SEVEX-594642 format. One record per atom (N, C-alpha, C): residue number from 0; residue in three letters; x, y negated, z. Coordinates in Angstrom, 1 decimal, padded with zeros to 4 digits. Each point is the difference from the previous one (the first is absolute). Layout:
N
lumkol,timar,east,north,up
NUM,ALA,X,Y,Z $
...
# end
This chain:
76
lumkol,timar,east,north,up
0,MET,-002.2,-085.9,-048.1 $
0,MET,000.4,001.2,-000.8 $
0,MET,000.4,001.1,001.0 $
1,ASP,-000.6,001.1,000.0 $
1,ASP,000.4,001.0,000.9 $
1,ASP,001.2,000.9,-000.5 $
2,ASN,000.5,000.8,000.8 $
2,ASN,001.2,000.8,-000.4 $
2,ASN,-000.3,001.0,-001.2 $
3,LEU,-001.2,000.5,-000.1 $
3,LEU,-000.3,000.9,-001.0 $
3,LEU,000.0,-000.6,-001.4 $
4,SER,-000.6,-001.2,-000.1 $
4,SER,000.0,-000.7,-001.3 $
4,SER,001.4,-000.4,-000.4 $
5,PHE,000.8,-000.4,001.0 $
5,PHE,001.4,-000.4,-000.3 $
5,PHE,000.8,001.2,-000.5 $
6,SER,-000.2,001.1,000.6 $
6,SER,000.7,001.3,-000.4 $
6,SER,-000.5,000.4,-001.4 $
7,VAL,-001.2,-000.2,-000.3 $
7,VAL,-000.5,000.4,-001.3 $
7,VAL,000.6,-001.0,-001.1 $
8,ILE,000.2,-001.2,000.3 $
8,ILE,000.6,-001.0,-000.9 $
8,ILE,001.5,000.4,-000.2 $
9,ILE,000.7,000.3,001.0 $
9,ILE,001.4,000.4,-000.1 $
9,ILE,000.1,001.3,-000.8 $
10,PHE,-000.9,000.9,000.3 $
10,PHE,000.0,001.3,-000.8 $
10,PHE,-000.3,-000.2,-001.5 $
11,LEU,-000.9,-000.9,-000.3 $
11,LEU,-000.3,-000.3,-001.4 $
11,LEU,001.2,-000.7,-000.7 $
12,ILE,000.7,-000.9,000.7 $
12,ILE,001.1,-000.6,-000.5 $
12,ILE,001.1,001.0,-000.3 $
13,LEU,000.2,000.9,000.9 $
13,LEU,001.0,001.1,-000.2 $
13,LEU,-000.3,000.9,-001.2 $
14,ILE,-001.3,000.3,-000.1 $
14,ILE,-000.4,000.8,-001.2 $
14,ILE,000.2,-000.7,-001.3 $
15,LEU,-000.3,-001.3,000.0 $
15,LEU,000.2,-000.8,-001.2 $
15,LEU,001.5,-000.1,-000.4 $
16,PHE,000.8,-000.2,001.0 $
16,PHE,001.5,000.0,-000.2 $
16,PHE,000.5,001.3,-000.5 $
17,PHE,-000.5,001.1,000.6 $
17,PHE,000.4,001.4,-000.5 $
17,PHE,-000.4,000.2,-001.4 $
18,LEU,-001.2,-000.4,-000.4 $
18,LEU,-000.5,000.2,-001.4 $
18,LEU,000.8,-000.9,-001.0 $
19,TYR,000.3,-001.2,000.5 $
19,TYR,000.9,-000.9,-000.9 $
19,TYR,001.3,000.7,-000.2 $
20,ASN,000.6,000.6,001.0 $
20,ASN,001.3,000.6,-000.2 $
20,ASN,-000.1,001.2,-000.9 $
21,ILE,-001.0,000.8,000.1 $
21,ILE,-000.2,001.1,-000.9 $
21,ILE,-000.2,-000.4,-001.4 $
22,LEU,-000.8,-001.0,-000.3 $
22,LEU,-000.2,-000.5,-001.3 $
22,LEU,001.2,-000.6,-000.6 $
23,THR,000.8,-000.7,000.8 $
23,THR,001.2,-000.6,-000.5 $
23,THR,001.0,001.1,-000.4 $
24,ASN,000.1,001.1,000.8 $
24,ASN,000.9,001.1,-000.4 $
24,ASN,-000.5,000.7,-001.2 $
25,ILE,-001.3,000.2,-000.2 $
25,ILE,-000.5,000.6,-001.2 $
25,ILE,000.3,-000.9,-001.2 $
26,LYS,-000.1,-001.3,000.1 $
26,LYS,000.3,-000.9,-001.1 $
26,LYS,001.5,000.1,-000.4 $
27,LYS,000.9,000.2,001.0 $
27,LYS,001.4,000.1,-000.3 $
27,LYS,000.3,001.3,-000.7 $
28,VAL,-000.6,001.1,000.4 $
28,VAL,000.2,001.3,-000.6 $
28,VAL,-000.5,-000.1,-001.5 $
29,VAL,-001.2,-000.6,-000.2 $
29,VAL,-000.5,-000.1,-001.4 $
29,VAL,000.9,-000.8,-000.8 $
30,ASP,000.5,-001.1,000.5 $
30,ASP,000.9,-000.9,-000.8 $
30,ASP,001.3,000.7,-000.3 $
31,SER,000.5,000.8,000.9 $
31,SER,001.2,000.8,-000.2 $
31,SER,-000.2,001.0,-001.1 $
32,ILE,-001.1,000.7,000.0 $
32,ILE,-000.3,001.0,-001.0 $
32,ILE,-000.2,-000.6,-001.4 $
33,LYS,-000.6,-001.2,000.0 $
33,LYS,-000.2,-000.7,-001.3 $
33,LYS,001.4,-000.4,-000.5 $
34,PHE,000.9,-000.5,000.9 $
34,PHE,001.3,-000.4,-000.4 $
34,PHE,000.8,001.2,-000.5 $
35,ILE,-000.1,001.2,000.6 $
35,ILE,000.7,001.2,-000.5 $
35,ILE,-000.5,000.4,-001.4 $
36,PHE,-001.3,-000.1,-000.2 $
36,PHE,-000.5,000.4,-001.3 $
36,PHE,000.4,-001.0,-001.1 $
37,LEU,000.0,-001.3,000.4 $
37,LEU,000.5,-001.0,-001.0 $
37,LEU,001.5,000.3,-000.3 $
38,LEU,000.8,000.3,001.0 $
38,LEU,001.4,000.3,-000.3 $
38,LEU,000.1,001.2,-000.8 $
39,LEU,-000.7,001.0,000.3 $
39,LEU,000.0,001.3,-000.8 $
39,LEU,-000.4,-000.2,-001.4 $
40,ILE,-001.0,-000.8,-000.3 $
40,ILE,-000.5,-000.3,-001.3 $
40,ILE,001.1,-000.8,-000.8 $
41,GLU,000.6,-001.0,000.7 $
41,GLU,001.0,-000.8,-000.6 $
41,GLU,001.2,000.8,-000.3 $
42,ALA,000.4,001.0,000.9 $
42,ALA,001.2,000.7,-000.2 $
42,ALA,-000.1,001.1,-001.0 $
43,THR,-001.2,000.5,-000.3 $
43,THR,-000.2,001.1,-000.9 $
43,THR,-000.5,-000.3,-001.4 $
44,THR,-000.4,-001.2,-000.2 $
44,THR,-000.5,-000.4,-001.3 $
44,THR,001.1,-000.6,-000.9 $
45,PHE,000.3,000.7,-001.1 $
45,PHE,001.1,-000.5,-000.9 $
45,PHE,-000.6,-000.2,-001.3 $
46,SER,000.3,-001.2,-000.6 $
46,SER,-000.4,-000.3,-001.3 $
46,SER,001.2,000.2,-000.9 $
47,LYS,-000.3,000.0,-001.3 $
47,LYS,001.1,000.3,-001.0 $
47,LYS,001.0,-001.3,-000.1 $
48,SER,-000.5,-001.1,000.4 $
48,SER,000.8,-001.2,-000.1 $
48,SER,000.5,-000.5,001.3 $
49,ASP,000.4,000.9,000.9 $
49,ASP,000.5,-000.4,001.3 $
49,ASP,001.3,-000.7,-000.2 $
50,THR,000.1,-001.2,000.6 $
50,THR,001.3,-000.6,-000.1 $
50,THR,000.8,000.4,001.3 $
51,LEU,001.2,-000.4,000.1 $
51,LEU,000.9,000.4,001.1 $
51,LEU,-000.6,-000.6,001.3 $
52,SER,-000.6,-001.2,000.0 $
52,SER,-000.5,-000.5,001.2 $
52,SER,-001.3,000.8,000.5 $
53,ASP,-000.8,000.4,-001.0 $
53,ASP,-001.1,000.9,000.3 $
53,ASP,000.4,001.3,000.6 $
54,LYS,001.0,000.6,-000.5 $
54,LYS,000.5,001.3,000.5 $
54,LYS,000.6,-000.3,001.4 $
55,THR,000.7,-001.1,000.2 $
55,THR,000.5,-000.3,001.3 $
55,THR,-001.1,-000.2,001.0 $
56,ASN,-001.1,-000.7,-000.3 $
56,ASN,-001.1,-000.2,000.9 $
56,ASN,-000.7,001.3,000.3 $
57,LYS,-000.1,000.9,-001.0 $
57,LYS,-000.6,001.3,000.3 $
57,LYS,000.9,000.8,000.9 $
58,LEU,001.3,000.0,-000.2 $
58,LEU,000.9,000.7,000.9 $
58,LEU,-000.1,-000.5,001.4 $
59,LEU,000.0,-001.3,000.1 $
59,LEU,-000.1,-000.7,001.3 $
59,LEU,-001.3,000.4,000.7 $
60,CYS,-001.1,000.0,-000.7 $
60,CYS,-001.3,000.5,000.6 $
60,CYS,000.1,001.4,000.4 $
61,TRP,000.6,000.9,-000.8 $
61,TRP,000.1,001.4,000.4 $
61,TRP,000.9,000.1,001.2 $
62,ILE,001.1,-000.7,000.2 $
62,ILE,000.8,000.1,001.1 $
62,ILE,-000.7,-000.5,001.3 $
63,ILE,-000.7,-001.1,-000.1 $
63,ILE,-000.8,-000.5,001.1 $
63,ILE,-001.0,001.0,000.4 $
64,LEU,-000.7,000.6,-000.9 $
64,LEU,-001.0,001.0,000.3 $
64,LEU,000.6,001.2,000.7 $
65,GLN,001.2,000.5,-000.4 $
65,GLN,000.6,001.1,000.6 $
65,GLN,000.5,-000.3,001.4 $
66,VAL,000.5,-001.2,000.2 $
66,VAL,000.4,-000.5,001.4 $
66,VAL,-001.2,-000.1,000.9 $
67,MET,-001.1,-000.5,-000.5 $
67,MET,-001.2,-000.1,000.9 $
67,MET,-000.5,001.4,000.4 $
68,ILE,000.0,000.9,-001.0 $
68,ILE,-000.4,001.4,000.4 $
68,ILE,000.9,000.6,001.0 $
69,ILE,001.3,-000.1,-000.2 $
69,ILE,001.0,000.5,001.0 $
69,ILE,-000.2,-000.6,001.4 $
70,ILE,-000.2,-001.3,000.0 $
70,ILE,-000.2,-000.7,001.3 $
70,ILE,-001.3,000.5,000.7 $
71,TRP,-001.1,000.1,-000.8 $
71,TRP,-001.3,000.5,000.6 $
71,TRP,000.1,001.4,000.4 $
72,TYR,000.8,000.8,-000.7 $
72,TYR,000.1,001.5,000.3 $
72,TYR,000.7,000.1,001.4 $
73,TYR,001.1,-000.7,000.2 $
73,TYR,000.8,000.1,001.2 $
73,TYR,-000.6,-000.8,001.2 $
74,LYS,-000.8,-001.0,-000.4 $
74,LYS,-000.7,-000.8,001.1 $
74,LYS,-001.2,000.8,000.6 $
75,GLY,-000.7,000.7,-000.9 $
75,GLY,-001.2,000.6,000.5 $
75,GLY,000.3,001.4,000.4 $
# end
């Protein structure tokens, strides 16, 4: 095996590793967005027969959502 083919193999491995990292980060972003929308839907949908535990869960979802937004705002 000459040096050129070895360099090409190393280059391809690096490209695959780079693509894997990009796809993993995209999946994390999509999962985070889905989680935020689920929290938002849970926190803003109220039925007429909400019990105290349902209201507590909705309030907790809303607080978690606000904390995540604040953290992302100051982190980015």
